[in-house]
C-alpha positions in Angstrom: 10.4 33.7 -17.9 9.9 30.0 -17.7 10.9 28.0 -14.8 13.4 26.1 -17.1 15.5 29.2 -17.3 15.0 30.7 -13.7 16.2 27.4 -11.9 19.6 27.2 -13.7 20.1 30.9 -13.3 19.3 30.7 -9.6 21.7 27.6 -9.1 24.4 29.5 -10.9 24.2 32.4 -8.5 24.2 30.1 -5.5 27.3 28.4 -6.7 29.1 31.6 -7.5 28.2 32.9 -4.1 29.5 29.8 -2.4 32.6 29.7 -4.4 33.3 33.4 -3.5 32.7 32.8 0.2 35.1 29.7 0.0 37.8 31.8 -1.8 37.5 34.6 0.6 37.9 32.4 3.7 40.9 30.5 2.1 42.6 33.6 1.4 42.1 35.0 4.9 43.5 31.8 6.4 46.6 32.1 4.3 47.3 35.7 5.2 50.1 36.3 7.7 48.8 36.9 11.0 50.0 39.0 13.9 50.7 35.9 16.0 54.2 34.3 15.5 54.2 30.7 14.1 56.3 28.0 15.6 59.3 27.0 13.4 59.4 23.2 13.0 62.9 22.1 14.0 62.6 18.7 12.3 61.8 20.4 9.1 64.9 22.6 9.3 67.0 19.5 9.9 65.2 17.7 6.9 65.9 20.6 4.6 69.6 20.8 5.6 70.1 17.1 5.0 68.4 17.2 1.6 71.4 19.2 0.4 73.6 16.2 0.8 74.1 13.8 -2.2 72.4 10.5 -2.2 74.1 8.1 -2.5 76.2 7.8 -0.5 74.1 9.4 2.2 70.6 8.0 2.9 68.1 9.6 5.3 64.9 8.7 7.0 63.2 12.1 7.3 60.9 13.5 10.0 60.0 10.5 11.9 57.0 10.9 14.3 57.7 10.5 18.0 55.6 7.5 18.3 57.8 5.5 16.0 61.3 5.9 17.4 60.7 7.8 20.7 62.2 11.2 20.2 64.5 10.4 17.2 63.2 12.4 14.4 65.8 11.5 11.6 68.1 8.8 10.9 71.3 9.3 8.8 72.9 6.4 7.2 76.3 7.0 5.5 79.7 5.6 5.0 80.7 6.2 8.6 77.6 4.4 10.1 74.0 4.8 11.4 73.2 8.1 13.3 70.2 8.8 15.2 69.1 12.5 15.3 67.0 14.5 17.8 66.3 18.1 16.8 66.1 20.8 19.4 64.8 24.3 18.9 67.2 25.8 21.5 70.7 27.3 21.7 73.5 24.7 21.9 74.7 24.3 25.4 78.3 25.0 26.4 80.2 21.9 27.4 81.8 24.1 30.3 78.4 23.8 32.0 78.6 20.0 32.0 79.9 18.1 35.1 83.4 16.5 35.2 81.8 13.0 35.6 79.1 11.8 33.2 75.6 11.4 34.8 74.7 7.7 34.5 71.1 8.6 34.1 71.8 11.0 31.1 74.1 8.3 29.5 71.3 5.8 29.9 68.7 8.2 28.4 70.9 8.6 25.3 71.2 4.9 24.9 67.5 4.4 25.4 66.7 7.2 22.9 68.9 5.6 20.1 67.9 2.1 21.1 65.0 1.7 18.8 67.1 2.9 15.8 69.9 0.3 17.1 67.3 -2.5 17.0 66.3 -1.7 13.5 69.9 -1.3 12.3 70.8 -4.7 13.8 68.3 -6.3 11.3 70.7 -5.0 8.6 73.7 -6.3 10.5 74.8 -2.8 11.7 74.5 -0.9 14.9 73.7 2.7 15.9 76.2 4.0 18.4 75.8 7.8 17.8 73.0 10.1 19.0 73.3 13.5 17.5 71.3 16.3 19.1 70.9 19.0 16.4 70.4 22.5 18.0 68.8 25.2 15.9 69.5 28.2 18.0 72.0 30.9 17.8 74.9 30.0 15.5 78.4 30.1 17.0 81.0 29.8 14.0 83.8 30.2 16.5 82.9 26.9 18.0 83.3 23.5 16.4 80.2 22.3 14.5 79.9 19.3 16.7 81.1 18.6 20.2 81.2 15.2 22.0 79.1 15.5 25.1 79.9 13.6 28.3 76.4 12.1 28.1 77.0 9.8 25.2 75.7 12.3 22.6 77.0 14.7 20.0 75.9 18.3 20.2 75.6 19.6 16.7 75.0 23.0 15.4 72.0 22.7 12.9 73.4 25.5 10.7 76.6 23.4 10.2 75.0 19.9 10.3 76.2 19.1 6.8 79.7 20.5 7.4 80.0 18.1 10.3 78.8 15.1 8.4 81.1 15.7 5.6 84.1 15.8 7.9 83.3 12.3 9.5 86.0 9.8 8.6 84.9 7.3 5.9 83.8 4.1 7.5 83.6 0.6 6.6 80.1 0.6 5.1 79.6 -0.1 1.4 77.0 1.4 -0.8 74.9 -1.9 -0.6 75.1 -1.9 3.2 73.9 1.7 3.5 71.1 1.0 1.1 70.1 -2.2 3.0 70.2 -0.4 6.3 68.1 2.5 4.8 65.6 0.0 3.4 65.4 -1.9 6.7 64.8 1.2 8.9 62.2 2.8 6.5 60.2 -0.4 6.4 60.7 -1.1 10.0 58.8 2.2 10.9 56.1 1.3 8.5 57.1 3.4 5.5 57.2 2.0 1.9 60.2 0.0 0.7 62.3 2.7 -1.2 64.1 0.0 -3.3 61.0 -2.0 -4.4 
């Protein structure tokens, strides 16, 4: 055999062997393991919100913590601008809350939604609602959302959309909703959705 035939055949075997090794490793990494994987709460919230019609609803999905400090979604709809923080916990009972609101917890809620409020003000609106969405055990016997004494709403993740659809229609027009959505998205460095 001549070298002109041996070299291409040898290269073919090397490429096939490398491709087979890569394929086996990729399949092994995709196989379910014995260790449980952490469920991403923000992804659960995102998937639930994607079920709502747009318009009238507009969303800023899965915001990294360095952008809005703990707010992982922003909901803009007819009733206003809502900051959302997702929790992978069971929803707390309000009976466990003290009779008087803790000023520090009220301040923490205001600080958490403060970055969203600043961006909303650029669109002539404000964010006065912080919704903590809990993806724990569902309790259908309780309301979907409960007002906390600490200036937040405690929302059951499984019924997030049910709660949003029961909100009273607000004064926001479709143009205001779109402008606020555009302002918040570009304010955190994402592309202009209306360009």
